[in-house]
C-alpha positions as CSV (number, residue, x, y, z in Angstrom):
1,M,-0.1,0.2,-0.1
2,N,0.8,3.5,-1.0
3,G,1.3,6.5,1.6
4,Q,-0.5,8.7,-0.3
5,N,-3.9,8.9,1.5
6,R,-3.5,10.2,5.2
7,K,-6.5,8.3,6.1
8,D,-4.7,4.9,5.7
9,I,-1.3,6.2,8.4
10,Y,-1.7,6.7,11.6
11,P,0.9,6.9,15.0
12,G,2.8,3.6,15.9
13,L,2.2,2.3,12.1
14,E,5.7,0.8,10.8
15,V,6.4,2.9,7.2
16,D,9.1,3.1,4.2
17,I,9.9,6.7,4.0
18,I,12.2,8.9,1.6
19,L,14.1,11.4,3.4
20,K,14.4,14.7,1.7
21,K,18.1,14.0,0.8
22,D,17.2,10.8,-0.3
23,Q,14.7,12.0,-2.8
24,R,17.3,11.2,-6.1
25,S,17.9,7.9,-4.8
26,G,14.8,6.7,-3.5
27,T,16.6,5.5,-0.4
28,L,14.2,4.3,1.6
29,T,14.4,4.2,5.7
30,R,12.2,2.2,7.5
31,G,10.6,3.1,10.9
32,I,7.7,3.7,12.9
33,V,5.4,7.1,12.8
34,K,5.1,9.0,15.9
35,N,3.3,11.8,14.3
36,L,1.5,12.9,11.1
37,L,2.9,16.4,9.4
38,T,0.5,16.8,6.3
39,S,-2.7,17.7,6.9
40,A,-4.1,17.4,3.3
41,T,-6.2,14.0,3.2
42,Y,-4.4,13.1,-0.2
43,H,-0.8,14.3,-1.4
44,S,0.2,12.8,-4.8
45,R,4.4,12.6,-3.3
46,G,3.1,10.9,-0.1
47,I,2.0,12.4,3.5
48,K,4.8,13.7,5.6
49,V,5.8,12.0,8.7
50,R,7.8,12.5,11.5
51,L,9.0,8.6,13.0
52,E,10.0,7.9,16.6
53,D,13.2,8.5,16.1
54,G,12.4,12.1,14.9
55,Q,13.5,11.7,11.2
56,I,10.8,13.4,8.9
57,G,10.2,12.1,5.3
58,R,6.9,11.4,2.9
59,V,5.8,7.8,3.2
60,A,6.6,5.8,0.3
61,Y,5.2,2.2,1.3
62,I,3.1,1.1,4.7
63,V,4.7,-2.0,6.1
64,G,2.8,-2.7,9.1
65,E,-0.2,-3.7,7.7
66,E,-1.2,-6.9,5.1
67,E,-2.4,-6.3,2.0
68,D,-5.8,-7.9,1.2
């Protein structure tokens, strides 16, 4: 599942994000969502979140949920 819809993302969820410094390379960073920083219900490049370790980036994939 991608991270473009705010309704799919919540604190405690395991996600892969793209940090600002990794936008060109597309390197993913895995972590647990601490809080959501994007207030819009949808964002084409992914909802911006802060991980529990303090890193900030846009959600590329939601890991913590099984896909049906």
